[in-house]
C-alpha positions, 0 to 999 in steps of 0.5 A: 181572202177567197172572195178577193181572189174570186173578184180579181179573177172575175176582173181579169176575165172581164178585162180579157173578154173586153180586150179580145172583143176589141181586137176581134172587131179591129181585125174585122173592121180592117178586113172590110176596109181592105176589101174595099181597097180591092174594089177601089183598085178595080174601080180606078182601072175601070175609070182609066179605061173609060176615057180611052173607050170614049176617045175610040168611039168619038170618031165613029159616033160624032152625032151621038155626042150626048151619049159620050158626054153622059159617059164622061159625066157619069165617070166623073161622078163615080170617081168623086163618089169612090174617093168619098167612099175610100175615105170611110169604107162602110159609111152608109151615106158614102156607100149609097152615093157610090152605088148610085154613081156606079149604077149611073155609070153602068147604065151610060156604058150600057147605052154606049155598048148598045150604040157600038153594036149599031155601028159595024165599023166601030164594032169591028175596030180592034182597039174598041174591041180590046177596050170593051173586053178589058172593061168587061173583065174589069166589071167581073173583077169589080163584082167579085171584089164587091162580093168579098167586101160585102162578105167582110162587112157582113162578118164584121156586122155579125161580130159587132152585134153578138154578145159580148161585143154588142155591149162594148162596140158602141163604147169603142166607136165600132159603128154598123158598116154599110153593104155596097148594094145595088140601088137599081130598080127593076126597070134600070136592070133591063138592057137599054133599047136603042132606036134610030 
C-alpha cells in the first residue's frame, strides 16, 4: 500500500512538473510574440513615413531618381519580410529575411539622407525636416523594440533548454526561437559616401 502511495505521489509530481513546464513555455513564447508585435507596430509606422519622405524629396532630387526608386523598392521588400515574420515570430528563416530587408532599407534611407544634406533647399524644407525627425524617432523605437524582442526570445530559449523543460519542449512543439540580429557586414555599417 505504501509503495502504491509513493508511486501515485511520483506520478502526480511528474504531471505537475510537466504542466508547470508547459505553462511556463507557453507564457514565454507569448511574451516574445508580443514583443515582436511591438516591433511590427514601429515598422509599420516607419513604412508609412517613407512614402511621405520620398514624395517630399522628389521635387528636389529629380535627377536622383535611382536613389528614390531604391528606397521605394527596399520599403516594399521590408514590408513583405515583416509580414512574413509577423505570421511566425521567432522563425529563423523569416527573421533572417526581415533582418536583411531592414538592413537594405536602412542603407537606402542612409543614402537618401546623405543626398538631402547636399541639397540646401531640401535640407531646409520644413516637411522634410519633420519627416526625418519622425523617422529618426521611429528608428529609436524600433531599436528599443528589437532589444525587448531579443531579450524575450533569449529568456524563452534559455527556459526551453533548461532541465526539465528540455525533456518536454520538443515533444510539445516548442522550437528554438531566432533572435532578430543585424546581418550587416562591417562595410555596410559605415556611413554612405556621396560624391558629385
